[in-house]
N, C-alpha and C positions, 0 to 999 in steps of 0.2 A: 563766521568771521575768521580771518587768518591772523594768528598772533605770533610774533617773533619775540622771544624772551631771552635775556642775557643775565645769567647768574654766574659769578666768577669764583665763588667760595662755597664751602660746605654749608654754612648757615643760609646762604642765598638759595642753595639747592632745596633745603628744607622748606623755606618760606614760599619759594616759587612753586614747589610741588603742591602745597596746600592751596595756593592761589589758582593753579590749574584745575584742581578738583572743584573749586567754587565756580570757576568760569564754565566748566562743563555742566554743572547743575543748571546754570542759567542760559547756556548756549550749547546744547548737546551736539551741534554740528561744528563746534570749534575745531580749528586745525592749528597745530602747534609746530613751530620750528624753534629750536632752543639750544643755548649753550648752558650747560649745567652738569648734573651728576646723576647718580643712581636713583634717587627719589623721584626726580622729574621723569626719568626713563620709565619707572614703574607706572606713572600716570599716563604717559603718552603711549607706551607700548613699543617704543623704538628708541635707539640711542641718540645722544645729543650730537650736534654739529661738532662741538669741541667739549671735552670733559674739563671740569674746573681744575682737576689735578694737573693739567698741562698749562694752566693759566696763572696759578697763584704764586707770585714771587713776593717774598716778605723782606721788608727793610730796604733802605736806600741803596745799599751796596748790591743786593741781589737784583733789584730792578735795573740798576746801571749795567750789571754784567749781562742781563738778558734783554737789553733794549731792542736788539735786532729781532728777536723772536716776538716781542710784544708788538713792534711795528708791523711785522708780517701778519700777525693775528688781526690787527686793526684793519689792514688792507683787505684781508680775506673776508672779514665780517662785513665790511662795506659792500663788497661785490656780492656777497651772499644775500644781503638784505635787498639789494637792487634787483637781483634775480627773483627772489621770493615774493616781493611786493606785498608785504603784510598790510592789514588794515590798522593794526596797532603794534607799536614797539613798546615792550615792557622792560624797563631797566631795573635791575635789583642791586642796589648798593654799588660796589665795585667802581668807584668814581673815575679813577685815572683812565680807565678804558671806556666806561659807559658815557661819560660826558663828551668824549670825542665822537662816539657813534651818534649821540643825540644831535649834535651839530650837523653831521652829515645827513641824518634821516630827516631832519627838519627841512632841509633843502629839497627833499623828494616829496614833501607834502604829507608825510606819514604822521598819524597821531602818536604822540610820545607821552607815555606814563612812566613816572619814576616811583617805584615802590620800594620803600625803605631808604630813607635819606642817607647820603654820605654824611660823615661826622664833620660837617662844615663849621659847626659851632665850636669845634675843637681846633681845627686848623684849616688853612686855605679858604677862609671865609669869602675871599674874592670870587670863588667859584659860584657863589649865589647868582652872580650876574649871568652865568651860563644857564643856570636853572630858569631864571626869569625869561631868557631869550628863547630857549630851545625846548622847554618842557611844558606840555599842555596841562597835565595833572600831576601834582606832587602829593603823594600819599605817605604820611609819616606814622611811625609806630611808637614814638616816645612822647609823653605828654608835653614836655617843654619845647619840642621842635616846632609846633604850630606857632608859638609866640616868636620863636627865633625867625621863622620865615616872614611872619607878619611885619616884624621890624624892618625886613628888607623888601617889603611891598610885594611879597609872593603869597598868594592864597594857597595854603596847604590844608589837607584834610587829615585829621587825626582819626585813624581807623581802629585803634587799639593794637595790642601786641599779638602777633600771630603765634607766638610760643604758647599762649594760653589755649589756643585752638589745638595745637599739636599735643600738648600735655593732657588736655581733656579727653583725647582719644586713647590714651594709654590704659590698657586693661589691668585689672588687679593682678598682683604677682605673688606667688608662693616662694618665700625666701629659700626654704629647704630644697624645693625642686630646682630653683635656679642654681644653687650651689652644686647640686648633684649633676645637673646637665652640663655644667662647665668644669667639672672635676675640681671643685673648690673644697677646702676642708671646713670644719665646723666653726672656726674662729670668726669673729665679727670682721667686717670688711672696711678697709679704708680705700676709697676709689682714687685713682690717679688719672687725671685728664690733662695730658701734657701738650695738647695741640694737635695739629693736623699736617704740619710740614716737617720733613725729615730733619732738617737742622735744628728746628725748634724743639721737636720731640726729644732728640738725643740730649740736648742741653738741659731740658727740664727734668727728664727722668733721672739723670745722674744726681741732680740736686734733691728731687723729691725722695728718692730711695736712700739718700744719705741718713734719713731718720729711722730707717728700718730696724737697726739694732736696739733702739729704745722702745719699740712697740712690739715686742715678741708675742704679746697676747692677741695681736691682730694679724690678719693677712692683707697684703697689698695687692690690688687688682688693677691692671692697666686697661683703660678703655681704648681699644684700637681704633685708629682713624681709618675710614673706608678708603682713603687715598693712599694708604701704605700697606704693603703686603705683610702677612703674618710673620714671614721670615725676618723681617726687619726687627721685630721685637724679641727675638730669641735670645739675644745677648743680655737682656734685662731680666729674663725669667729664671726662677729657681724654685726651691721647695716652698718658699713662703711669698713669692712674687708670681702672680698669675696674670693671664692675658685673656680678655674677652673681646671678641670682634663684633661690631654692628649691633650691640645691645647696650648702648650707653645709658639709656633711660632706665632699663631694667637693672643694670649694675648700680646706678645711683640709688634707686629705690630700695636696694638690698644693703646699702652701705650705712655705716655709722657716721662717717664724715668723708670729706673729699678735699684733695689738693688740686686746684684748677688753674690752668694757664688762662690769662686774661682773654676775654672774647665773649662770644655769645654763650659759651658753656657756663660762664659765671652766673648768668641769669637763669639758664636752664636748671642748674643745680639748686638755686634758691627757690625757684617755682616748684621744684620737686621736694622742697622742704628738707634739704640735706645741708647741715652746717659745713662751711667751707673756708679754706684759706686760699686767697688769690696769689698766684706766683707769676712773676714776669721778669725775664732777663733777655736782652738782645746784645748784639755786639756793641762795644763801647762807642764806636764811631756812630752807629745808627742811633744809639740812645742820646748821645750828645747833640746830634742834629735834631732828633725828635724834640728834645727839651726846648730848643730854640724856635721851633715852628709851631708847637702846640701851645695855645694860650688860654689863660683863664680857666683851666681845667684842674680841679683838685684831685680827681680820682681817675683810675684807668678801668675799673670794673663797671659794667652796666648797672649792677645792683646799687652801688654807691652813687653813681651819676643820677639815676632816676630818683633816688630818695634825697639827694643833695646832702648826705651826711654819711659817715662811715658806719656801715652795718657789718661788712665783712673786712677783715684785715687784708691789706694789700702789701705784699713783700716784693718790692721792686728793686731790680739791679743789685746794688751792694747790700741791700737789706735782706735779700734772699740768701740766707745762710742756714746751715744745719741747726745752729743754735736757735735762730728765730723761728724756723719751721717747727722745731721741737716744742718750743714754748707755746706757739699759737695752736698747734694741733692738740696739745694737752688741754688747752683752755676750752676748746669747742667739743671735746669728747664727752664732757660731763660738767655738771654744775650750773651756776647761774648764768655764765657767759653763753652757754649753749641755749638755755631757755630764752634768754634775751634775744639771741639771733633768730630763733624760731618765731618769736612774737613779731619781730621786725619783718620777717618774710611775709607774714599775714598782711601787714600794712603795705608792703610792696605790691602784692597782688591787687589790693583795693585800688591803689594808685594807677595801676595799668588798665583798669576798667575790666569789663567782662569779656566773654568769648565773642567770636564773630568777626575778627579782623579780616580774614580772608574773604568772607562774604561781603563785608562792607566795601572792601577794595574792588571786588568783582562788580558790584553794583555801580560804582563810580566809573569803572572802565567801560562797562557796557552802555552806560547812560549816554555817552557821547557818540 
């Protein structure tokens, strides 16, 4: 079968790459054409039609400024799908783009699978109508999403969370070897995961590193995003701030704690059993707009959303200060707060179910 897959972000690249592996196990003759990143490229053996680094625009203002590019990409994608004529179109999150493509592809009679739901339960709930009209199979990875769709008369399949698959494949690591390979010193590590987009990373790193003078017994190590060149991080690096590229899971497993920008990384950090503080700040205009369109959502991190209670502290916008970062980081480095968080991470894994999300998703895709 011929599969056309669209993933517009780093997390989508990860999950889509694992899905491609599962599809190949069940359909060895599978042919892929895709929008994504380096992980999908490794599976396919050839590059994407478009790399996600050229697609990801963050915030209302950035989207508005790049609307011409976005519209050109949509037009190009439609023409490409029409020429390729896939048996199945697999859309991975990225709703602003993918829902437009779903509507177009439905008109061509192509089977449409949506893998990893957009966060319609947080905002733009009206988009469920498009899911109902244009999507043949909705595959969700968060337990509460199945009930959300049922409320809107859409049958969704909860396949489990693919991060459990990705993390289960991680091999044991020797901390001392990791430090030696990356020219790190003997101090314990505090990992910094500041995001994947240039403007976001700059803003987050300046805030995260503001606590450095208070933690001289630790070394801070930045997890480099694959979408940004090594040179970009040079302004942040010094004798006690280091940089590691393309080894985020290894870095986390060698760390005592982490400061993490909201997103999939918050869940990855928790599933790797590393205590964390969630950090988020956007432009004031984007934040004010966001507050008005996001509804009935108490948390921004996936960890807290899934558990429906605060497991990890979220420092958002004006709360993200050096003083608060200092306080929360001290709290999770030792003592009962750290132990409580690690216990809650065990409950989180139980709630997400077992491994096999990618295989379950592939079974549903191939069934039809």
